N, C-alpha and C positions, 0 to 999 in steps of 0.2 A: 495827138491822135495817131493811130497806126495806119499805114497806107492800105493794109488789106481790109480794113473796115469799110463797109459800104457807105454810100453817100447819105447825108442827113435826110434827103428827100426820101430815099429808099427806106431808111429806118422809120421815118414817120409813116410811110405807107404800110409797112409791116406792123407797126405799133397800133395803127388805127383799126386793124382787123382782130386784135387780140380779145378773146373771150375767156381764156384761161391763162393765168400766169403762175408758173411753177418755180419755186425757190428751193435750192439746196440749203442746208442749214449751216454746217461748219464751214467757215470761210466766206459765207455769204450773209447769213443773218447774224453770224458771230465773227470774231476776228480770226477764227480758226484754231485758237489755242484751246487746249483741253485742260480743264481744272479738275483734278481728281483728288478726293480725300483719301486718307489712309484706309477707310472702310470701303473704298470703291465707289463712293457716291460722286456723281458728276455734276459740276456746276457750269452754267453757261452765262455769258454776258450778252444781253441784247440791247440794242439802241432804241430808245423810246421813239425817235423820229421814224425809224423803220416801221415800227408797230403802227404808228399813226398813218403812214403811207399805205400799209396793207389794208387797214380799216377803210380808208377813203376809197381806195381802188375797188375793194369789195362792195362798198356802198354804191358804186356806179354800175354794178351788175356784172363786173368781171369776176369770174371764179378764181379763188386763190388756193393753191395746193403747196404742200411741203413734201419733198421726198429726200430722206436722209439715209445715208449708209449706216449711221450709228443710231442707237436707241438711247433716249434720255428722258427722264421724268420731267426735267426742267423744260424741255421742248414741248411736251404734252401740256404742261401747265400754262406756258406762255401762249400757245396757240389757242387753248381753250379760253383764256383771258381775252384774246383778240377776236374770238368767234370764227376761227378758221376751221372748217369742217373736214377738209381733205388733208389729213396728216398721216404720212406713211414713213415709218422709221424702221431701221434695221434692214434696209433694202440693198441687196448687192446688185440686183439687176434693175436699175432705174428705168431703162428703156421699156422693159416689159410692163412696168407699172404705169408709165407715161402713156403707152399705147392703150392700156386698159382704161385709164381715166378718160382719154379722148373718146373711146367707144362709149363709155357710160354717159358722157355728157353730149354725145352726138356731134363732136367737133372734128374739123380737119386740122392737119398740122399747121396750115397757114393761119389758123385762129388761136395759136398758142405761142407763149413766150416761155423761155426757160433761162434762169439765172444761175450760173455756176462759177466755180473757181479752180477746179482741179480735174485730173484725168477721169475719174468715175462719172463726170458730168458730160464728157464729150459726145457719147452716143446720143443722148437726148438733145444736146445742143445742135447736133447735125440734123435732127429730125424736126425741131421746132421752127415755126415761122419766123420768130424773132429770138435769136440766140444772143444772150448778154453775158459778158465776162465782167467781174468786178475789177477795180483798178489794180489790185495786187494778185490777180489770178495767175496761174501757171502759164508760161509762155505759149504752150501749145493750145491752151484754152483761149487765150487772147487771139491767136491766129484763126480760130474757128468761130469767132464771135462776129455778129453783125454790128454790135455796138459795145462800147466799154464804158463803165461808170468812171466818174472822176474820183469818187471816194472809194476807199478800200472796204472789204467785207466787214460787217459788224459795226461800221462807222457811218452809216447813212447811204450806203450803196443801194439797198433795197428801196429806199425812199425815192432815189433818183429814178429808178426803173418805173416805179408806180407813177411818178409825176410825168415821165416821158410818155407813158401809155395814155394817161388822162389828158395830157396836152394834145396828143395826136387825135384823141377821140372827142375833143372839145368839152370835156367834163371837169377839167381842173379848176377853172375859175368858180364854177358852182360849188365845188367842194370847199375851196378857200372861203367863199362867201358865207358858208355856214358858220364860220368862226369869227365873222366880223359883226360889229354892232351897227 
């Protein structure tokens, strides 16, 4: 753990208030590598456990949104599969979109979480009530995070964030129970 990260108690307090959790895509929901075909088609690799986390968190009533600087058909398809309705791609000004989304949902910054990995995420992370950096995030992003995942982007980091929030809100065991006999 990094010394600049806030105490676990503070993280839990912040996570307990979250009504909207926003994820970057490249480097957060993917490992950040871009797979491009000769024809310019883009391929993305998503982790199934991250998808499961997003679905469970959404089922507890927390809104999920995606804000990505790039545009990809694969992202559209995956988010549609997961039932994520707030999907914004090709966004150079993530903060503008984040502010608009908060307004539309009637939320305060303290009721939001943002998960990022690189410099374009910093402005939103500085505004969000709970700023999270994935394990392999850029050093500056790590410095501006309240919390950092143990796993790298695209390899279960998003699931960790979802479970952190659900645990803080007391909804995790009920989500787990749905899968037990």
